[in-house]
Every structure is written in structure tokens, then in C-alpha cells.
C-alpha positions in Angstrom: 32.2 87.2 78.8 29.0 85.3 78.5 27.1 88.5 77.5 29.7 89.0 74.7 29.1 85.4 73.5 25.3 86.0 73.5 25.8 89.2 71.5 28.0 87.4 69.0 25.4 84.6 68.6 22.7 87.2 68.1 24.9 88.8 65.4 25.3 85.4 63.6 21.5 85.1 63.7 21.1 88.5 62.1 23.5 87.6 59.3 21.5 84.4 58.7 18.3 86.4 58.4 20.0 88.9 55.9 22.0 86.3 54.1 19.6 85.0 51.5 18.7 88.4 50.0 22.3 89.7 50.4 23.9 87.1 48.2 21.0 86.9 45.8 21.7 90.3 44.2 25.3 89.4 43.1 24.1 86.0 41.9 21.5 87.6 39.7 23.7 90.4 38.4 27.0 88.6 37.8 28.9 90.2 40.6 31.0 88.4 43.1 29.0 87.1 46.2 32.2 87.4 48.3 32.2 91.1 47.5 28.6 91.4 48.5 29.5 90.0 52.0 32.6 92.2 52.2 30.7 95.3 51.1 27.9 94.6 53.5 30.2 94.1 56.4 32.4 97.2 55.8 29.3 99.3 54.9 27.6 98.4 58.2 30.7 99.2 60.2 31.1 102.6 58.4 27.4 103.3 59.0 27.9 102.6 62.7 31.0 104.9 62.8 29.0 107.8 61.3 26.0 107.3 63.5 27.8 106.6 66.8 26.6 103.0 66.8 23.1 104.1 67.9 20.9 102.5 65.3 20.4 98.7 65.2 20.3 98.1 61.4 22.4 96.0 59.0 23.2 97.1 55.5 22.9 94.4 52.8 22.7 94.2 49.0 20.1 96.5 47.5 17.4 95.0 45.2 16.7 98.4 43.7 20.0 98.2 41.7 19.5 94.8 40.2 18.0 95.9 36.8 20.4 98.9 36.5 23.4 96.7 37.2 22.3 94.2 34.6 21.9 96.9 32.0 25.1 98.7 32.9 27.2 95.5 32.8 26.0 95.0 29.2 26.6 98.6 28.2 29.8 99.6 30.0 31.3 96.5 31.5 32.4 95.8 35.1 34.7 98.9 35.5 32.1 101.4 34.2 29.3 99.8 36.3 31.4 100.1 39.5 32.1 103.7 38.8 28.4 104.3 38.3 27.6 102.6 41.6 30.3 104.6 43.3 28.7 107.8 41.9 25.2 106.7 43.1 26.4 106.8 46.6 26.8 110.6 46.4 23.0 110.9 45.8 22.6 109.9 49.5 24.8 112.8 50.5 22.6 115.2 48.4 19.5 113.9 50.3 21.4 114.1 53.6 22.3 117.8 52.9 18.7 118.6 51.9 17.3 117.1 55.1 19.8 118.8 57.3 19.2 122.2 55.9 15.6 122.1 54.7 14.1 119.3 56.7 12.2 116.2 55.6 9.2 118.1 54.1 11.5 119.4 51.3 12.3 115.8 50.2 8.6 114.8 50.5 7.7 117.6 48.1 10.3 116.6 45.6 9.5 112.9 45.9 5.8 112.4 46.7 4.2 108.9 46.7 3.0 109.4 43.1 6.6 109.6 42.0 8.1 106.9 44.3 5.4 104.3 43.7 5.6 103.9 39.9 9.4 104.1 40.0 9.6 101.2 42.5 7.1 99.3 40.3 9.5 99.7 37.3 12.4 98.5 39.3 10.6 95.1 39.7 8.9 94.8 36.4 11.9 95.9 34.2 13.7 92.6 35.0 10.7 90.4 34.7 12.0 88.9 31.5 15.3 88.0 33.2 13.4 86.1 35.9 11.3 84.1 33.4 14.3 83.3 31.2 16.3 81.9 34.2 13.3 79.9 35.3 13.2 78.3 31.9 17.0 77.6 32.0 17.9 80.3 29.5 20.9 82.6 29.6 21.7 85.3 27.0 18.8 84.2 24.9 20.2 80.6 24.6 18.7 77.4 26.2 21.6 76.3 28.4 19.7 73.8 30.5 17.0 71.3 29.7 13.7 73.2 29.4 11.4 70.6 31.1 13.9 70.0 34.0 14.3 73.7 34.4 10.6 74.4 34.7 10.2 71.6 37.2 13.1 72.9 39.3 12.0 76.6 39.2 8.4 75.6 39.9 9.4 73.6 42.9 11.6 76.4 44.2 8.9 79.0 43.7 6.3 76.7 45.5 8.5 76.2 48.5 9.3 79.9 48.8 5.6 80.8 48.6 4.6 78.1 51.2 7.2 79.4 53.6 6.2 83.0 53.1 2.5 82.3 53.6 2.3 79.4 56.0 5.7 79.4 57.7 6.4 80.3 61.4 7.4 83.8 62.3 11.1 82.9 62.2 10.8 81.1 58.9 8.9 84.0 57.3 12.1 86.1 57.9 14.1 83.9 55.5 11.7 82.5 52.8 14.2 83.2 50.1 17.0 81.3 51.9 14.7 78.3 52.5 13.4 78.3 48.9 16.9 78.4 47.5 18.1 75.6 49.8 15.1 73.4 48.9 15.7 74.1 45.2 19.4 73.3 45.5 18.7 69.9 47.1 16.2 69.1 44.4 18.8 70.1 41.7 21.3 67.8 43.4 18.9 64.9 43.2 18.2 65.7 39.5 21.9 65.8 38.7 21.9 69.5 37.7 24.6 70.7 40.0 28.4 70.5 39.2 30.1 70.0 42.5 33.7 69.7 41.0 34.4 73.5 41.4 33.4 73.3 45.1 35.8 70.4 45.7 38.6 72.2 43.8 38.1 75.6 45.6 40.4 76.5 48.5 39.1 76.9 52.0 40.7 80.4 52.2 40.6 82.7 49.3 41.1 86.5 49.0 38.2 87.9 47.0 39.0 89.4 43.6 38.7 93.2 43.8 37.5 95.2 40.7 38.7 98.7 40.2 36.2 101.2 38.8 36.9 102.9 35.5 35.8 106.5 35.1 32.7 106.5 32.9 30.4 109.6 33.3 27.7 108.0 31.1 27.4 105.2 33.6 27.4 107.7 36.5 24.6 109.7 35.0 22.6 106.5 34.5 23.1 105.4 38.1 22.6 108.7 40.0 18.8 108.8 39.8 18.6 105.1 40.6 19.6 105.9 44.1 16.4 107.9 44.7 14.3 104.8 45.5 16.7 103.1 47.9 17.4 106.5 49.6 13.6 106.9 50.3 13.6 103.2 51.3 16.3 104.0 53.8 14.2 106.8 55.4 11.3 104.3 55.7 13.7 101.7 57.2 14.9 104.2 59.8 11.3 105.1 60.7 10.4 101.4 61.0 13.2 100.4 63.3 12.4 103.5 65.4 8.9 102.2 65.9 10.2 98.8 66.9 12.6 100.2 69.5 10.6 103.2 70.6 13.4 105.6 69.7 13.4 108.6 67.4 16.5 108.0 65.2 15.3 110.7 62.8 16.2 113.1 65.6 19.2 111.3 67.2 21.6 110.6 65.5 19.5 112.3 62.7 18.4 111.2 59.2 21.1 113.2 57.6 23.7 111.1 59.4 22.0 107.8 58.7 21.7 108.7 55.0 25.3 109.7 54.8 26.3 106.4 56.5 24.3 104.4 53.9 25.7 106.5 51.1 29.3 105.9 52.3 28.6 102.1 52.2 27.3 102.4 48.6 30.5 104.3 47.6 32.7 101.7 49.2 30.8 98.8 47.5 31.3 100.5 44.1 35.1 100.8 44.8 35.6 97.1 45.6 33.3 95.6 43.1 30.2 94.7 45.2 26.5 95.6 44.9 25.2 98.8 46.7 23.9 98.3 50.2 20.7 99.4 51.9 18.8 98.9 55.2 17.2 95.5 55.5 13.6 95.1 56.5 14.3 91.4 57.3 16.7 92.6 60.0 14.1 95.0 61.4 11.7 92.0 61.6 14.3 90.0 63.4 14.9 92.8 66.0 11.1 93.0 66.5 10.8 89.2 67.0 13.9 88.7 69.3 13.3 92.0 71.2 17.1 92.5 71.0 17.9 96.0 69.7 21.5 96.3 70.9 23.5 97.9 68.0 26.5 95.7 69.0 24.8 92.7 67.4 25.0 94.4 64.1 28.7 94.9 64.6 29.1 91.2 65.1 27.0 90.5 62.0 29.2 92.8 60.0 32.4 91.1 61.3 31.0 87.6 60.4 30.0 88.8 56.9 33.6 90.1 56.3 35.0 86.7 57.5 32.7 84.7 55.2 33.9 86.8 52.2 37.3 84.9 52.5 35.7 81.5 52.7 36.6 80.1 49.3 34.6 76.9 49.2 31.4 78.7 50.4 31.7 81.2 47.5 32.2 78.3 45.1 29.0 76.7 46.5 27.1 79.9 45.8 28.3 79.9 42.2 27.1 76.4 41.7 23.4 77.2 42.3 21.6 76.4 39.0 19.8 79.2 37.0 16.3 77.7 37.4 16.6 77.8 41.3 17.4 81.5 41.1 14.7 82.0 38.5 12.1 80.4 40.7 12.9 82.8 43.5 13.1 85.8 41.2 9.5 85.3 39.9 8.3 86.0 43.4 10.9 88.5 44.3 10.6 90.9 41.4 6.8 90.8 41.6 7.1 91.6 45.3 9.2 94.7 44.5 6.5 95.9 42.0 3.8 95.2 44.6 5.6 97.5 47.1 5.4 100.3 44.6 1.7 99.6 44.2 1.4 99.6 48.0 3.1 103.0 48.2 0.3 104.4 46.0 -2.5 102.7 47.9 -1.1 103.7 51.4 -0.9 107.3 50.3 -4.4 107.1 48.8 -3.1 108.5 45.5 -6.2 109.5 43.4 -5.7 108.2 39.8 -8.8 110.1 38.7 -6.7 113.3 39.1 -5.2 113.9 35.7 -1.7 114.8 37.0 -1.4 111.5 39.0 -2.7 109.5 36.1 -0.2 111.1 33.7 2.7 110.5 36.0 1.9 106.8 36.8 1.0 105.9 33.2 4.0 107.6 31.6 6.5 106.2 34.1 5.2 102.6 33.7 5.2 102.8 29.9 8.7 104.3 29.6 10.2 102.0 32.2 8.7 98.6 31.3 8.9 99.5 27.6 12.7 100.0 27.9 12.8 103.5 26.4 16.2 105.0 25.9 17.1 108.7 25.5 20.4 109.5 23.8 22.1 112.9 24.2 25.2 112.7 22.0 27.4 110.0 23.3 25.3 109.7 26.5 22.3 107.4 26.8 19.7 107.6 29.6 17.4 104.7 30.3 15.8 102.4 32.9 15.0 103.4 36.4 17.0 106.6 36.2 15.1 107.9 33.2 11.8 107.0 34.9 12.7 108.8 38.1 13.7 111.9 36.3 10.5 111.9 34.2 8.3 111.4 37.3 10.0 114.2 39.2 9.7 116.7 36.3 6.1 115.9 35.7 5.3 116.2 39.4 6.9 119.6 39.6 5.6 121.0 36.3 2.0 119.7 36.1 -0.6 121.6 38.1 -2.8 120.0 40.7 -6.0 120.2 38.6 -8.7 117.7 39.7 -10.9 115.8 37.3 -14.5 117.0 37.2 -17.1 114.4 36.4 
């Protein structure tokens, strides 16, 4: 009995570590935070079912889909976006099949670092304008909050997050976003920038509002290539947790099973109206710090996440967080995502003096950050999806000719 209690407490700690990033994605994209919690909980339980509960990871909201969701919501609305996210989950099954029948080298050949790196950079940089606008108290191109107060609040939130990330203790460094948002929220309260009336009016128990997807093949084609980056991130996440626990999860239960489990979670999130899920590096860090790699703690974390989705007042509290607080965190967050793309190129020692590599990186960054759109009849293709497709095609078609000085 005591052991079960300890496992449950460890599960609550895991949820705390993952919480800040998990609810940040819906807050930035206009989705329901309750659905993010519900999707993460159900997604983690489905992942454990497909992998025999052998891998100690937690699936939370994926940052890679932030920019695509923002774009899709504007183009096709909630229903079309949800269908696109549902379709994106099938990309994981494609990768799972490729790995099962051809092995990991096949995926590495299709998606080398020179392809993955710039695509990840675009994921972060393509929403840089959104971060700056929110930090200045702007929404939809309009100044909705006082400019000076917004800059003070976002600057304070940014500073606290940076201080925790750089100078905090090992445990604090696992949750810098959560601490930054909490500090920003307290300052916003002191400045009178928080409306607490909706929190008081919200019920304690509330069933989350489910959104049904609407069939939209344009949105599906847009979202499918977006799944490439988080699918590769998943493989890295499985390798990382394997190093922490000393087990080879790529062999048992197998990468094809873990990818399928993650993909199933993405599909379910799209069906209920939540953001797609992915493996969380924060959780891997917590496992390394606590030395507790029992997969049962992830089961408890998932159960707690599902329970919190029905906590009405808590979700009203999340909705009350002012724009500049989120903007202050986003300035750091989106830049960090872009930096991870750059790190991918550096770690793989990609030689940009080689014409092929230079062409791929340069083209992808220009097309992605520039917001280029390709229309084929009634279909339009843009954003991360277009960049990923361009990078893959250039990588496969261009010869490996080195630059001679």
C-alpha cells in the first residue's frame, strides 16, 4: 500500500514537471487546455498499452505543431484543424512501418540532419512574430492591453524564466516555464491586469467541451509533413530515456511500437480537440534526477492529467493568464526551438561549404520564415510542411558534390 502511494506521488511530480509546457501549447494556439490534459493522459495510457508498459515516458503537448495549428485555425477553423491533426498521426504509422521492415538506416537516409535541422529552426522562427506581438499586448494586429504595462510584464516574465533556466537548482531547471509563468501571473495580479471574475464564476467540476473534426483534405495535406519533426524527436526521446535507464527500448518493445503508440495519441488528440502529443524531455530529466524509472509512475501521471481536465476552476485560471505573460515565455521558447535545429546541424557536423547542404539550409529557411505558400488548385501548401517536403526532395535529388577551394 505504501509503495503504491509512493508511486502515485512520483506520478504527481512527473505531471508537475510536464505541466507548464503541456498547457502552454493550447494557450498559445487557442485550443482548450482541458483537452490538452485529457489528450496527454489518454495518449500516455494508449502508448503504454501498445508498448506493454515498458518505457517510462509521458506524452505531452507538442511544440512542433504550434505554428501549423495557428495557421490552420485561421485557414480552416477548428474542425478542419482537428482533422489535419488526426491525419498527422498516421505519419507516425508510416515511420513505424518503415523502421519495422527496413530498419532505422532507411529513415536516416530519408531524413538526414541537414533536412531535420533547418525544418526545426523554421518551426521556432515562423511564429516569432506571434511571440513579439503577445509580449507587446497585441492580438490580431490590435493593441488590446496597455503597451508599456505589457512590455514591463513580458520583460519580467522573460527575466525570471531565464534566471531559473540558467541559475536555478536541478529541480527548478526542469520547470523554468512553469516558474516564469507563475511569477508573471503574480506580477500581473499586482498590476491589476488579471480578471478573476471568470475564475470565481467557473464551476469546480466541468466536462470539457469536445470538438468534432470536419473532413478537410487540404488541412490534412498541410499537417502530414509537419509530423516529420516530432516523429524524429520521438526517436531521439526513446534513445535518451534508454541511456538514462540503461535499457535498449529500440529493441524491446521496439521503435516501431513506440512510434505507433505516439501516433495513436496524436490521432486521439485530433479527435477530441486537443493538441498533438510527443515524448517530453523534461520527464526524461526528472527520471534521471529521481532515479525512478518505473513505468507505473507515468500511468499515475496520466490518470492525474485526466482528472485535472474536469477541474473547471483550474481551467478558468489558465484562461485568465494575460497575453504578455505568455509572450515573455514565448520569446525564449520559440528561440530555443530554433536553437535545437541549429544544434542538430552542429552535432552532425554538417558542412555548409558543401553546395548541397548550403542549398538545402538556405532554401528551407527562406521559404519557411518568409511564409511562402504553394497553391495547387483549391489546395494550398505552406509552413513547416512545405519546408519539410522541399528539404527532403533537395536532399534526395541533389548530388553530394563537395566545394573545391
